[in-house]
mmCIF file of the C-alpha atoms, coordinates in Angstrom:
data_MODEL
# 
_entry.id   MODEL 
# 
loop_
_atom_site.group_PDB 
_atom_site.id 
_atom_site.type_symbol 
_atom_site.label_atom_id 
_atom_site.label_alt_id 
_atom_site.label_comp_id 
_atom_site.label_asym_id 
_atom_site.label_entity_id 
_atom_site.label_seq_id 
_atom_site.pdbx_PDB_ins_code 
_atom_site.Cartn_x 
_atom_site.Cartn_y 
_atom_site.Cartn_z 
_atom_site.occupancy 
_atom_site.B_iso_or_equiv 
_atom_site.pdbx_formal_charge 
_atom_site.auth_seq_id 
_atom_site.auth_comp_id 
_atom_site.auth_asym_id 
_atom_site.auth_atom_id 
_atom_site.pdbx_PDB_model_num 
ATOM 1   C CA . MET A 1 1   ? 0.018   0.000  0.019   1.00 0.00 ? 1   MET A CA 1 
ATOM 2   C CA . LEU A 1 2   ? 1.294   3.429  -0.929  1.00 0.00 ? 2   LEU A CA 1 
ATOM 3   C CA . GLN A 1 3   ? 1.871   6.000  1.853   1.00 0.00 ? 3   GLN A CA 1 
ATOM 4   C CA . MET A 1 4   ? -0.378  8.970  1.635   1.00 0.00 ? 4   MET A CA 1 
ATOM 5   C CA . ASP A 1 5   ? 1.140   12.439 1.855   1.00 0.00 ? 5   ASP A CA 1 
ATOM 6   C CA . PRO A 1 6   ? -1.639  14.993 1.861   1.00 0.00 ? 6   PRO A CA 1 
ATOM 7   C CA . THR A 1 7   ? 0.691   18.054 1.487   1.00 0.00 ? 7   THR A CA 1 
ATOM 8   C CA . THR A 1 8   ? 2.459   16.588 -1.568  1.00 0.00 ? 8   THR A CA 1 
ATOM 9   C CA . ASP A 1 9   ? -0.892  15.392 -3.083  1.00 0.00 ? 9   ASP A CA 1 
ATOM 10  C CA . LEU A 1 10  ? -2.398  18.814 -2.665  1.00 0.00 ? 10  LEU A CA 1 
ATOM 11  C CA . GLU A 1 11  ? 0.553   20.631 -4.170  1.00 0.00 ? 11  GLU A CA 1 
ATOM 12  C CA . THR A 1 12  ? 0.681   18.242 -7.047  1.00 0.00 ? 12  THR A CA 1 
ATOM 13  C CA . THR A 1 13  ? -3.075  18.588 -7.634  1.00 0.00 ? 13  THR A CA 1 
ATOM 14  C CA . VAL A 1 14  ? -3.081  22.382 -7.545  1.00 0.00 ? 14  VAL A CA 1 
ATOM 15  C CA . ALA A 1 15  ? -0.024  22.502 -9.843  1.00 0.00 ? 15  ALA A CA 1 
ATOM 16  C CA . PHE A 1 16  ? -1.711  20.121 -12.293 1.00 0.00 ? 16  PHE A CA 1 
ATOM 17  C CA . VAL A 1 17  ? -4.939  22.085 -12.444 1.00 0.00 ? 17  VAL A CA 1 
ATOM 18  C CA . ILE A 1 18  ? -3.159  25.472 -12.790 1.00 0.00 ? 18  ILE A CA 1 
ATOM 19  C CA . ARG A 1 19  ? -0.866  24.021 -15.535 1.00 0.00 ? 19  ARG A CA 1 
ATOM 20  C CA . ARG A 1 20  ? -3.877  22.588 -17.511 1.00 0.00 ? 20  ARG A CA 1 
ATOM 21  C CA . ILE A 1 21  ? -5.830  25.858 -17.182 1.00 0.00 ? 21  ILE A CA 1 
ATOM 22  C CA . GLU A 1 22  ? -2.845  27.918 -18.366 1.00 0.00 ? 22  GLU A CA 1 
ATOM 23  C CA . GLU A 1 23  ? -2.327  25.515 -21.307 1.00 0.00 ? 23  GLU A CA 1 
ATOM 24  C CA . GLN A 1 24  ? -5.946  25.716 -22.277 1.00 0.00 ? 24  GLN A CA 1 
ATOM 25  C CA . ALA A 1 25  ? -5.839  29.512 -22.119 1.00 0.00 ? 25  ALA A CA 1 
ATOM 26  C CA . MET A 1 26  ? -2.789  29.502 -24.431 1.00 0.00 ? 26  MET A CA 1 
ATOM 27  C CA . ARG A 1 27  ? -4.640  27.108 -26.852 1.00 0.00 ? 27  ARG A CA 1 
ATOM 28  C CA . SER A 1 28  ? -7.677  29.415 -26.864 1.00 0.00 ? 28  SER A CA 1 
ATOM 29  C CA . GLY A 1 29  ? -5.475  32.290 -28.108 1.00 0.00 ? 29  GLY A CA 1 
ATOM 30  C CA . GLN A 1 30  ? -6.093  34.401 -25.010 1.00 0.00 ? 30  GLN A CA 1 
ATOM 31  C CA . PRO A 1 31  ? -3.485  33.698 -22.343 1.00 0.00 ? 31  PRO A CA 1 
ATOM 32  C CA . LEU A 1 32  ? -4.382  34.453 -18.708 1.00 0.00 ? 32  LEU A CA 1 
ATOM 33  C CA . ASN A 1 33  ? -4.014  38.061 -17.762 1.00 0.00 ? 33  ASN A CA 1 
ATOM 34  C CA . GLU A 1 34  ? -2.334  39.057 -14.516 1.00 0.00 ? 34  GLU A CA 1 
ATOM 35  C CA . GLU A 1 35  ? -5.613  39.330 -12.584 1.00 0.00 ? 35  GLU A CA 1 
ATOM 36  C CA . GLN A 1 36  ? -6.692  35.743 -13.661 1.00 0.00 ? 36  GLN A CA 1 
ATOM 37  C CA . ARG A 1 37  ? -3.271  34.340 -12.965 1.00 0.00 ? 37  ARG A CA 1 
ATOM 38  C CA . SER A 1 38  ? -3.254  35.943 -9.472  1.00 0.00 ? 38  SER A CA 1 
ATOM 39  C CA . LEU A 1 39  ? -6.759  34.628 -8.764  1.00 0.00 ? 39  LEU A CA 1 
ATOM 40  C CA . LEU A 1 40  ? -5.827  31.169 -9.926  1.00 0.00 ? 40  LEU A CA 1 
ATOM 41  C CA . ASN A 1 41  ? -2.741  31.045 -7.735  1.00 0.00 ? 41  ASN A CA 1 
ATOM 42  C CA . ASP A 1 42  ? -4.545  32.488 -4.708  1.00 0.00 ? 42  ASP A CA 1 
ATOM 43  C CA . LEU A 1 43  ? -8.180  31.328 -4.805  1.00 0.00 ? 43  LEU A CA 1 
ATOM 44  C CA . PRO A 1 44  ? -10.396 32.963 -2.121  1.00 0.00 ? 44  PRO A CA 1 
ATOM 45  C CA . ARG A 1 45  ? -10.937 30.678 0.905   1.00 0.00 ? 45  ARG A CA 1 
ATOM 46  C CA . THR A 1 46  ? -14.346 32.143 1.764   1.00 0.00 ? 46  THR A CA 1 
ATOM 47  C CA . PRO A 1 47  ? -17.135 33.501 -0.394  1.00 0.00 ? 47  PRO A CA 1 
ATOM 48  C CA . THR A 1 48  ? -17.402 37.227 -0.263  1.00 0.00 ? 48  THR A CA 1 
ATOM 49  C CA . LEU A 1 49  ? -20.687 39.182 -0.373  1.00 0.00 ? 49  LEU A CA 1 
ATOM 50  C CA . PRO A 1 50  ? -20.849 42.923 -0.920  1.00 0.00 ? 50  PRO A CA 1 
ATOM 51  C CA . GLU A 1 51  ? -22.201 45.137 1.829   1.00 0.00 ? 51  GLU A CA 1 
ATOM 52  C CA . THR A 1 52  ? -25.700 46.502 1.030   1.00 0.00 ? 52  THR A CA 1 
ATOM 53  C CA . GLY A 1 53  ? -25.276 49.648 3.126   1.00 0.00 ? 53  GLY A CA 1 
ATOM 54  C CA . THR A 1 54  ? -28.978 50.394 3.681   1.00 0.00 ? 54  THR A CA 1 
ATOM 55  C CA . ALA A 1 55  ? -31.803 48.843 5.650   1.00 0.00 ? 55  ALA A CA 1 
ATOM 56  C CA . GLU A 1 56  ? -34.561 49.671 3.137   1.00 0.00 ? 56  GLU A CA 1 
ATOM 57  C CA . PRO A 1 57  ? -36.849 46.760 2.145   1.00 0.00 ? 57  PRO A CA 1 
ATOM 58  C CA . ASP A 1 58  ? -35.949 47.236 -1.517  1.00 0.00 ? 58  ASP A CA 1 
ATOM 59  C CA . SER A 1 59  ? -32.300 46.673 -0.775  1.00 0.00 ? 59  SER A CA 1 
ATOM 60  C CA . LEU A 1 60  ? -32.785 43.264 0.742   1.00 0.00 ? 60  LEU A CA 1 
ATOM 61  C CA . THR A 1 61  ? -32.085 41.679 -2.573  1.00 0.00 ? 61  THR A CA 1 
ATOM 62  C CA . VAL A 1 62  ? -28.321 41.573 -3.004  1.00 0.00 ? 62  VAL A CA 1 
ATOM 63  C CA . ARG A 1 63  ? -27.220 41.614 -6.596  1.00 0.00 ? 63  ARG A CA 1 
ATOM 64  C CA . MET A 1 64  ? -23.934 39.860 -6.997  1.00 0.00 ? 64  MET A CA 1 
ATOM 65  C CA . PRO A 1 65  ? -21.621 41.288 -9.597  1.00 0.00 ? 65  PRO A CA 1 
ATOM 66  C CA . ARG A 1 66  ? -20.252 38.688 -11.987 1.00 0.00 ? 66  ARG A CA 1 
ATOM 67  C CA . ASP A 1 67  ? -16.714 37.636 -11.372 1.00 0.00 ? 67  ASP A CA 1 
ATOM 68  C CA . LEU A 1 68  ? -15.595 37.387 -14.996 1.00 0.00 ? 68  LEU A CA 1 
ATOM 69  C CA . ALA A 1 69  ? -12.057 36.322 -14.081 1.00 0.00 ? 69  ALA A CA 1 
ATOM 70  C CA . TYR A 1 70  ? -13.343 33.386 -12.009 1.00 0.00 ? 70  TYR A CA 1 
ATOM 71  C CA . GLU A 1 71  ? -15.894 32.470 -14.667 1.00 0.00 ? 71  GLU A CA 1 
ATOM 72  C CA . ARG A 1 72  ? -13.141 32.352 -17.286 1.00 0.00 ? 72  ARG A CA 1 
ATOM 73  C CA . LEU A 1 73  ? -11.035 30.115 -15.043 1.00 0.00 ? 73  LEU A CA 1 
ATOM 74  C CA . CYS A 1 74  ? -13.975 27.777 -14.608 1.00 0.00 ? 74  CYS A CA 1 
ATOM 75  C CA . ALA A 1 75  ? -14.650 27.717 -18.392 1.00 0.00 ? 75  ALA A CA 1 
ATOM 76  C CA . LEU A 1 76  ? -10.982 27.034 -19.117 1.00 0.00 ? 76  LEU A CA 1 
ATOM 77  C CA . ALA A 1 77  ? -10.930 24.200 -16.538 1.00 0.00 ? 77  ALA A CA 1 
ATOM 78  C CA . LYS A 1 78  ? -14.088 22.764 -18.057 1.00 0.00 ? 78  LYS A CA 1 
ATOM 79  C CA . ALA A 1 79  ? -12.643 22.881 -21.572 1.00 0.00 ? 79  ALA A CA 1 
ATOM 80  C CA . ALA A 1 80  ? -9.346  21.315 -20.428 1.00 0.00 ? 80  ALA A CA 1 
ATOM 81  C CA . HIS A 1 81  ? -11.188 18.536 -18.609 1.00 0.00 ? 81  HIS A CA 1 
ATOM 82  C CA . LYS A 1 82  ? -13.385 17.877 -21.633 1.00 0.00 ? 82  LYS A CA 1 
ATOM 83  C CA . GLU A 1 83  ? -10.320 17.802 -23.912 1.00 0.00 ? 83  GLU A CA 1 
ATOM 84  C CA . ASP A 1 84  ? -8.532  15.365 -21.565 1.00 0.00 ? 84  ASP A CA 1 
ATOM 85  C CA . ILE A 1 85  ? -11.616 13.136 -21.339 1.00 0.00 ? 85  ILE A CA 1 
ATOM 86  C CA . GLN A 1 86  ? -11.741 12.898 -25.133 1.00 0.00 ? 86  GLN A CA 1 
ATOM 87  C CA . LEU A 1 87  ? -8.123  11.757 -25.123 1.00 0.00 ? 87  LEU A CA 1 
ATOM 88  C CA . ASN A 1 88  ? -8.480  9.477  -22.066 1.00 0.00 ? 88  ASN A CA 1 
ATOM 89  C CA . PRO A 1 89  ? -12.115 8.627  -21.184 1.00 0.00 ? 89  PRO A CA 1 
ATOM 90  C CA . GLU A 1 90  ? -11.164 7.658  -17.651 1.00 0.00 ? 90  GLU A CA 1 
ATOM 91  C CA . GLY A 1 91  ? -9.803  11.132 -16.786 1.00 0.00 ? 91  GLY A CA 1 
ATOM 92  C CA . HIS A 1 92  ? -8.025  9.833  -13.672 1.00 0.00 ? 92  HIS A CA 1 
ATOM 93  C CA . ASP A 1 93  ? -5.975  13.036 -13.167 1.00 0.00 ? 93  ASP A CA 1 
ATOM 94  C CA . TRP A 1 94  ? -8.963  15.258 -12.934 1.00 0.00 ? 94  TRP A CA 1 
ATOM 95  C CA . HIS A 1 95  ? -10.926 12.948 -10.614 1.00 0.00 ? 95  HIS A CA 1 
ATOM 96  C CA . PHE A 1 96  ? -7.814  12.541 -8.401  1.00 0.00 ? 96  PHE A CA 1 
ATOM 97  C CA . ALA A 1 97  ? -7.420  16.308 -8.322  1.00 0.00 ? 97  ALA A CA 1 
ATOM 98  C CA . ALA A 1 98  ? -11.092 16.767 -7.380  1.00 0.00 ? 98  ALA A CA 1 
ATOM 99  C CA . ALA A 1 99  ? -10.898 14.159 -4.613  1.00 0.00 ? 99  ALA A CA 1 
ATOM 100 C CA . VAL A 1 100 ? -7.665  15.573 -3.134  1.00 0.00 ? 100 VAL A CA 1 
ATOM 101 C CA . ALA A 1 101 ? -8.972  19.183 -3.224  1.00 0.00 ? 101 ALA A CA 1 
ATOM 102 C CA . LYS A 1 102 ? -12.239 18.197 -1.656  1.00 0.00 ? 102 LYS A CA 1 
ATOM 103 C CA . LEU A 1 103 ? -10.563 16.118 1.073   1.00 0.00 ? 103 LEU A CA 1 
ATOM 104 C CA . ASN A 1 104 ? -8.308  19.016 2.014   1.00 0.00 ? 104 ASN A CA 1 
ATOM 105 C CA . ARG A 1 105 ? -11.119 21.523 1.717   1.00 0.00 ? 105 ARG A CA 1 
ATOM 106 C CA . HIS A 1 106 ? -9.089  23.577 -0.735  1.00 0.00 ? 106 HIS A CA 1 
ATOM 107 C CA . PRO A 1 107 ? -10.867 26.311 -2.785  1.00 0.00 ? 107 PRO A CA 1 
ATOM 108 C CA . MET A 1 108 ? -9.658  24.522 -5.942  1.00 0.00 ? 108 MET A CA 1 
ATOM 109 C CA . SER A 1 109 ? -12.462 22.015 -5.241  1.00 0.00 ? 109 SER A CA 1 
ATOM 110 C CA . TRP A 1 110 ? -15.007 24.804 -5.819  1.00 0.00 ? 110 TRP A CA 1 
ATOM 111 C CA . LEU A 1 111 ? -13.439 25.646 -9.171  1.00 0.00 ? 111 LEU A CA 1 
ATOM 112 C CA . LEU A 1 112 ? -13.330 21.981 -10.207 1.00 0.00 ? 112 LEU A CA 1 
ATOM 113 C CA . ARG A 1 113 ? -16.955 21.472 -9.162  1.00 0.00 ? 113 ARG A CA 1 
ATOM 114 C CA . TRP A 1 114 ? -17.984 24.514 -11.281 1.00 0.00 ? 114 TRP A CA 1 
ATOM 115 C CA . ALA A 1 115 ? -16.007 23.111 -14.117 1.00 0.00 ? 115 ALA A CA 1 
ATOM 116 C CA . GLY A 1 116 ? -17.981 19.874 -13.981 1.00 0.00 ? 116 GLY A CA 1 
ATOM 117 C CA . VAL A 1 117 ? -15.301 17.591 -12.410 1.00 0.00 ? 117 VAL A CA 1 
ATOM 118 C CA . LYS A 1 118 ? -16.982 15.436 -9.830  1.00 0.00 ? 118 LYS A CA 1 
ATOM 119 C CA . THR A 1 119 ? -15.657 12.917 -7.444  1.00 0.00 ? 119 THR A CA 1 
ATOM 120 C CA . ARG A 1 120 ? -17.068 9.479  -8.050  1.00 0.00 ? 120 ARG A CA 1 
ATOM 121 C CA . ARG A 1 121 ? -19.136 7.967  -5.337  1.00 0.00 ? 121 ARG A CA 1 
ATOM 122 C CA . PRO A 1 122 ? -19.331 4.236  -4.638  1.00 0.00 ? 122 PRO A CA 1 
ATOM 123 C CA . TRP A 1 123 ? -22.388 2.334  -5.796  1.00 0.00 ? 123 TRP A CA 1 
ATOM 124 C CA . TRP A 1 124 ? -23.451 1.649  -2.232  1.00 0.00 ? 124 TRP A CA 1 
ATOM 125 C CA . ASP A 1 125 ? -23.569 5.359  -1.297  1.00 0.00 ? 125 ASP A CA 1 
ATOM 126 C CA . GLY A 1 126 ? -27.330 5.595  -1.980  1.00 0.00 ? 126 GLY A CA 1 
ATOM 127 C CA . CYS A 1 127 ? -27.974 2.502  0.115   1.00 0.00 ? 127 CYS A CA 1 
ATOM 128 C CA . LEU A 1 128 ? -26.035 4.086  2.954   1.00 0.00 ? 128 LEU A CA 1 
ATOM 129 C CA . LEU A 1 129 ? -28.103 7.252  2.687   1.00 0.00 ? 129 LEU A CA 1 
ATOM 130 C CA . PHE A 1 130 ? -31.355 5.184  2.881   1.00 0.00 ? 130 PHE A CA 1 
ATOM 131 C CA . ALA A 1 131 ? -30.068 3.215  5.863   1.00 0.00 ? 131 ALA A CA 1 
ATOM 132 C CA . SER A 1 132 ? -29.057 6.357  7.779   1.00 0.00 ? 132 SER A CA 1 
ATOM 133 C CA . ALA A 1 133 ? -32.482 7.928  7.123   1.00 0.00 ? 133 ALA A CA 1 
ATOM 134 C CA . PHE A 1 134 ? -34.189 4.738  8.382   1.00 0.00 ? 134 PHE A CA 1 
ATOM 135 C CA . ALA A 1 135 ? -31.948 4.639  11.498  1.00 0.00 ? 135 ALA A CA 1 
ATOM 136 C CA . LEU A 1 136 ? -32.732 8.276  12.157  1.00 0.00 ? 136 LEU A CA 1 
ATOM 137 C CA . ILE A 1 137 ? -36.511 7.692  11.972  1.00 0.00 ? 137 ILE A CA 1 
ATOM 138 C CA . CYS A 1 138 ? -36.222 4.627  14.237  1.00 0.00 ? 138 CYS A CA 1 
ATOM 139 C CA . CYS A 1 139 ? -34.215 6.547  16.828  1.00 0.00 ? 139 CYS A CA 1 
ATOM 140 C CA . TRP A 1 140 ? -36.702 9.416  16.801  1.00 0.00 ? 140 TRP A CA 1 
ATOM 141 C CA . MET A 1 141 ? -39.551 6.970  17.251  1.00 0.00 ? 141 MET A CA 1 
ATOM 142 C CA . ALA A 1 142 ? -37.743 5.282  20.114  1.00 0.00 ? 142 ALA A CA 1 
ATOM 143 C CA . LEU A 1 143 ? -37.463 8.643  21.847  1.00 0.00 ? 143 LEU A CA 1 
ATOM 144 C CA . ILE A 1 144 ? -40.920 10.007 21.061  1.00 0.00 ? 144 ILE A CA 1 
ATOM 145 C CA . ILE A 1 145 ? -43.195 6.960  21.667  1.00 0.00 ? 145 ILE A CA 1 
ATOM 146 C CA . PRO A 1 146 ? -42.309 6.575  25.388  1.00 0.00 ? 146 PRO A CA 1 
ATOM 147 C CA . ALA A 1 147 ? -42.701 10.313 25.892  1.00 0.00 ? 147 ALA A CA 1 
ATOM 148 C CA . VAL A 1 148 ? -46.185 10.331 24.305  1.00 0.00 ? 148 VAL A CA 1 
ATOM 149 C CA . SER A 1 149 ? -47.486 7.248  26.060  1.00 0.00 ? 149 SER A CA 1 
ATOM 150 C CA . GLU A 1 150 ? -46.681 8.552  29.553  1.00 0.00 ? 150 GLU A CA 1 
ATOM 151 C CA . PRO A 1 151 ? -47.873 11.755 31.140  1.00 0.00 ? 151 PRO A CA 1 
ATOM 152 C CA . ARG A 1 152 ? -46.483 14.797 29.440  1.00 0.00 ? 152 ARG A CA 1 
ATOM 153 C CA . THR A 1 153 ? -43.869 16.505 31.473  1.00 0.00 ? 153 THR A CA 1 
ATOM 154 C CA . ARG A 1 154 ? -41.523 19.234 30.366  1.00 0.00 ? 154 ARG A CA 1 
ATOM 155 C CA . LEU A 1 155 ? -38.494 17.284 31.544  1.00 0.00 ? 155 LEU A CA 1 
ATOM 156 C CA . ARG A 1 156 ? -39.465 14.274 29.408  1.00 0.00 ? 156 ARG A CA 1 
ATOM 157 C CA . TRP A 1 157 ? -39.966 16.502 26.288  1.00 0.00 ? 157 TRP A CA 1 
ATOM 158 C CA . LEU A 1 158 ? -36.681 18.289 26.970  1.00 0.00 ? 158 LEU A CA 1 
ATOM 159 C CA . GLY A 1 159 ? -35.022 14.826 27.028  1.00 0.00 ? 159 GLY A CA 1 
ATOM 160 C CA . VAL A 1 160 ? -36.653 14.003 23.716  1.00 0.00 ? 160 VAL A CA 1 
ATOM 161 C CA . GLY A 1 161 ? -35.507 17.280 22.198  1.00 0.00 ? 161 GLY A CA 1 
ATOM 162 C CA . VAL A 1 162 ? -31.935 16.835 23.464  1.00 0.00 ? 162 VAL A CA 1 
ATOM 163 C CA . GLY A 1 163 ? -31.913 13.235 22.245  1.00 0.00 ? 163 GLY A CA 1 
ATOM 164 C CA . CYS A 1 164 ? -33.108 14.251 18.742  1.00 0.00 ? 164 CYS A CA 1 
ATOM 165 C CA . VAL A 1 165 ? -30.449 16.980 18.497  1.00 0.00 ? 165 VAL A CA 1 
ATOM 166 C CA . ALA A 1 166 ? -27.786 14.473 19.662  1.00 0.00 ? 166 ALA A CA 1 
ATOM 167 C CA . ILE A 1 167 ? -28.891 11.976 17.058  1.00 0.00 ? 167 ILE A CA 1 
ATOM 168 C CA . VAL A 1 168 ? -28.703 14.574 14.261  1.00 0.00 ? 168 VAL A CA 1 
ATOM 169 C CA . LEU A 1 169 ? -25.250 15.678 15.388  1.00 0.00 ? 169 LEU A CA 1 
ATOM 170 C CA . MET A 1 170 ? -23.940 12.115 15.562  1.00 0.00 ? 170 MET A CA 1 
ATOM 171 C CA . ILE A 1 171 ? -25.285 11.372 12.069  1.00 0.00 ? 171 ILE A CA 1 
ATOM 172 C CA . GLY A 1 172 ? -23.695 14.606 10.725  1.00 0.00 ? 172 GLY A CA 1 
ATOM 173 C CA . PHE A 1 173 ? -20.358 13.623 12.346  1.00 0.00 ? 173 PHE A CA 1 
ATOM 174 C CA . ALA A 1 174 ? -20.588 10.056 11.035  1.00 0.00 ? 174 ALA A CA 1 
ATOM 175 C CA . THR A 1 175 ? -21.461 11.345 7.546   1.00 0.00 ? 175 THR A CA 1 
ATOM 176 C CA . ARG A 1 176 ? -18.442 13.620 7.487   1.00 0.00 ? 176 ARG A CA 1 
ATOM 177 C CA . ARG A 1 177 ? -16.175 10.710 8.614   1.00 0.00 ? 177 ARG A CA 1 
ATOM 178 C CA . ILE A 1 178 ? -17.634 8.424  5.977   1.00 0.00 ? 178 ILE A CA 1 
ATOM 179 C CA . GLU A 1 179 ? -17.129 11.038 3.257   1.00 0.00 ? 179 GLU A CA 1 
ATOM 180 C CA . GLU A 1 180 ? -13.484 11.508 4.274   1.00 0.00 ? 180 GLU A CA 1 
ATOM 181 C CA . TRP A 1 181 ? -12.947 7.758  4.294   1.00 0.00 ? 181 TRP A CA 1 
ATOM 182 C CA . GLN A 1 182 ? -14.532 7.484  0.814   1.00 0.00 ? 182 GLN A CA 1 
ATOM 183 C CA . LEU A 1 183 ? -12.328 10.260 -0.529  1.00 0.00 ? 183 LEU A CA 1 
ATOM 184 C CA . LYS A 1 184 ? -9.200  8.618  0.920   1.00 0.00 ? 184 LYS A CA 1 
ATOM 185 C CA . GLN A 1 185 ? -10.259 5.346  -0.804  1.00 0.00 ? 185 GLN A CA 1 
ATOM 186 C CA . VAL A 1 186 ? -10.752 7.125  -4.135  1.00 0.00 ? 186 VAL A CA 1 
ATOM 187 C CA . ILE A 1 187 ? -7.378  8.818  -3.824  1.00 0.00 ? 187 ILE A CA 1 
ATOM 188 C CA . GLU A 1 188 ? -5.695  5.468  -2.960  1.00 0.00 ? 188 GLU A CA 1 
ATOM 189 C CA . ARG A 1 189 ? -7.423  3.779  -5.977  1.00 0.00 ? 189 ARG A CA 1 
ATOM 190 C CA . TYR A 1 190 ? -6.184  6.497  -8.361  1.00 0.00 ? 190 TYR A CA 1 
ATOM 191 C CA . ARG A 1 191 ? -2.684  6.164  -6.950  1.00 0.00 ? 191 ARG A CA 1 
ATOM 192 C CA . ARG A 1 192 ? -2.588  2.524  -7.975  1.00 0.00 ? 192 ARG A CA 1 
ATOM 193 C CA . ILE A 1 193 ? -3.565  3.296  -11.565 1.00 0.00 ? 193 ILE A CA 1 
# 
């Protein structure tokens, strides 16, 4: 089994995507300008919303200005991905890059998602979703039925509420762990190829 090095994987992934976007820009006849290159090398870590500045009801709708530089980067990544898929239908490099960026919560994962590069999920992922929903319903019923059948007290209902919140938090935590495990498995599978 190959040893995983998240830092090296992330650096390799980011370098691959940047290189392919720059190559695609050169092929299109319009190389990246300085703003686009700077944005590509330093993608924002958090989404930014403009300040509205007024409290009038008409100003509640926030109109987002289009980020043409980011849109161009997404379009170039999509074109490069499409071109690579035509040459190699498996497209392992792109899927590996998407998995590594998503696992590391790197902003490159947003760009890849907008470009149409998705991480592949296992076939049993839908069954796991159904099983977790069924378990959630069973746990809620196990908490609510005893509380309903006995006299209603605030303490009992408080316990039901706390139990329901705890169940939701545990399922959220378990879901995140399962997703990380799946991404690590995908990365390991692409390493072997």
